[in-house]
C-alpha positions as CSV (number, residue, x, y, z in Angstrom):
1,M,11.9,-42.2,10.1
2,V,12.7,-38.6,9.5
3,G,9.4,-36.8,10.2
4,Y,8.9,-33.4,8.7
5,V,11.4,-32.2,6.1
6,Y,12.0,-28.8,4.6
7,E,12.7,-28.8,0.9
8,V,14.6,-25.8,-0.2
9,E,15.3,-24.9,-3.9
10,G,17.4,-22.0,-5.1
11,F,19.7,-21.0,-7.9
12,T,22.5,-18.7,-8.9
13,S,23.3,-17.5,-12.4
14,T,24.9,-20.8,-13.2
15,H,23.5,-23.5,-10.9
16,E,20.3,-24.8,-9.4
17,Y,20.4,-26.1,-5.8
18,N,18.1,-28.5,-3.9
19,V,18.4,-29.2,-0.2
20,E,16.3,-31.4,2.2
21,I,16.6,-30.5,5.8
22,N,15.2,-32.4,8.8
23,A,12.7,-29.9,10.4
24,K,13.3,-31.1,13.9
25,T,17.1,-31.3,14.0
26,G,18.1,-28.9,11.2
27,K,20.4,-31.5,9.8
28,I,20.9,-31.6,6.0
29,I,19.4,-34.9,4.8
30,D,20.2,-34.6,1.1
31,H,21.5,-32.0,-1.3
32,E,22.3,-31.6,-5.0
33,S,23.3,-29.0,-7.4
34,N,23.0,-28.9,-11.2
35,R,24.4,-26.6,-13.8
36,L,21.6,-24.5,-15.4
37,D,20.8,-25.0,-19.1
38,H,21.0,-22.0,-21.4
39,D,17.2,-21.9,-21.5
40,D,16.9,-21.8,-17.7
41,K,19.2,-18.9,-17.5
42,K,16.9,-16.5,-19.4
43,H,14.1,-17.4,-17.0
44,A,16.0,-16.5,-13.8
45,I,14.3,-14.1,-11.4
46,K,15.9,-10.6,-11.4
47,L,16.5,-9.4,-7.9
48,T,16.8,-5.8,-8.7
49,G,13.8,-3.5,-7.8
50,I,12.4,-5.9,-5.2
51,I,9.9,-4.2,-2.8
52,S,9.4,-4.9,0.9
53,H,6.7,-7.3,2.2
54,G,4.9,-4.3,3.8
55,K,4.8,-2.4,0.5
56,A,3.6,-5.5,-1.4
57,R,0.7,-5.9,1.1
58,L,-0.4,-2.2,0.9
59,P,-2.8,-2.7,-2.1
60,T,-4.3,-5.7,-0.3
61,K,-4.9,-3.7,2.9
62,R,-6.6,-1.0,0.9
63,L,-8.9,-3.5,-0.8
64,T,-9.7,-5.2,2.5
65,A,-10.6,-1.9,4.1
66,R,-12.8,-1.0,1.1
67,A,-14.6,-4.4,1.3
68,Q,-15.2,-4.0,5.1
69,N,-16.6,-0.5,4.5
70,G,-19.0,-1.8,1.8
71,H,-17.3,-0.1,-1.2
């Protein structure tokens, strides 16, 4: 019995990767990679212009403050 397992998915411009990792030991249980189809490539996430976690949460913090102040 393995217990808890992390399932990690990722991709590059040409391949998709799937990895299963034993959460307790950190050992890789299973992994596979597949070449992306032409259709999949145009749906890839662009990593340019990514903002920080703190910047992404800023609008949420403002809305929460407004809600707490009754606005």
